[in-house]
C-alpha positions in Angstrom: -7.7 -17.3 -101.0 -6.3 -14.6 -103.7 -8.6 -11.4 -103.1 -10.3 -10.2 -105.9 -11.6 -6.5 -107.3 -14.2 -5.4 -105.9 -13.5 -7.1 -102.9 -10.2 -5.9 -102.0 -11.4 -1.9 -102.7 -14.3 -2.9 -100.1 -12.2 -4.2 -97.9 -9.5 -1.5 -97.3 -12.6 1.3 -97.8 -13.9 -0.9 -94.9 -10.6 -0.8 -93.0 -9.8 2.6 -93.6 -12.9 3.6 -91.5 -12.2 1.7 -88.9 -8.4 3.2 -88.6 -10.0 6.6 -87.0 -9.7 6.2 -83.4 -13.4 8.3 -82.6 -15.1 6.2 -84.6 -13.2 3.1 -82.5 -14.2 4.8 -79.4 -17.8 5.6 -81.1 -17.9 1.8 -81.8 -16.8 1.1 -78.0 -19.5 3.0 -76.5 -22.6 1.7 -78.6 -21.4 -1.9 -77.7 -23.4 -1.1 -75.2 -26.6 -0.5 -76.8 -29.0 2.6 -78.8 -28.4 6.0 -78.0 -28.4 9.4 -79.8 -25.8 11.9 -80.3 -25.9 13.9 -77.0 -25.6 10.6 -75.7 -22.7 9.6 -77.1 -21.1 12.5 -77.1 -21.3 13.0 -73.7 -19.7 9.6 -72.5 -16.5 10.4 -75.3 -16.5 14.4 -73.6 -17.0 15.6 -77.0 -19.4 17.9 -78.9 -22.2 16.8 -80.9 -20.9 18.0 -84.4 -17.9 16.0 -83.9 -19.7 12.9 -83.3 -22.4 13.0 -85.9 -19.8 13.7 -88.6 -17.6 10.9 -87.8 -21.4 9.0 -87.0 -21.8 10.1 -91.1 -18.9 7.9 -92.1 -19.7 4.6 -89.9 -22.9 4.7 -91.4 -22.0 4.8 -95.0 -19.9 1.7 -94.3 -23.1 -0.2 -92.7 -20.9 0.0 -89.7 -24.1 1.9 -87.5 -26.8 2.5 -88.5 -30.1 5.2 -87.4 -33.4 5.1 -86.3 -35.7 7.6 -86.3 -37.9 8.4 -83.2 -39.8 12.0 -83.9 -36.7 14.4 -83.8 -34.4 12.0 -82.2 -32.1 10.0 -84.2 -30.8 6.3 -82.2 -27.2 4.8 -83.6 -27.1 1.8 -83.6 -24.3 -1.4 -84.2 -25.4 -2.6 -87.4 -24.8 -5.9 -87.2 -22.9 -8.6 -84.3 -20.0 -8.6 -87.7 -19.2 -5.3 -86.1 -18.6 -6.3 -82.6 -17.5 -9.1 -83.4 -14.9 -7.0 -86.0 -14.2 -4.6 -82.9 -13.6 -7.2 -80.4 -10.7 -9.1 -83.2 -9.2 -6.2 -83.7 -9.0 -5.6 -79.8 -7.8 -9.4 -78.4 -5.1 -8.8 -81.6 -3.9 -5.4 -79.9 -4.0 -6.9 -76.7 -2.1 -10.2 -77.0 1.1 -8.8 -78.2 
């Protein structure tokens, strides 16, 4: 199947978003469920500012969604496709 524009550009953007180790670590934490920035930052031993910056990119690519509850914003993986992409990538690198 020949990949055509703009699909090839969108796919390249997706893989680019997933090419950052910090973003992959955020996804790995969110596999456990919905969390706010402070919880994610604590789990990853990072600043909230750094986590927020990466979450912005993940949201733009529709890999992560946000839900506001009062003053708190909670983040979760957007759908099962994100989980599948992550797990398939992990299987691939662990395989060989």
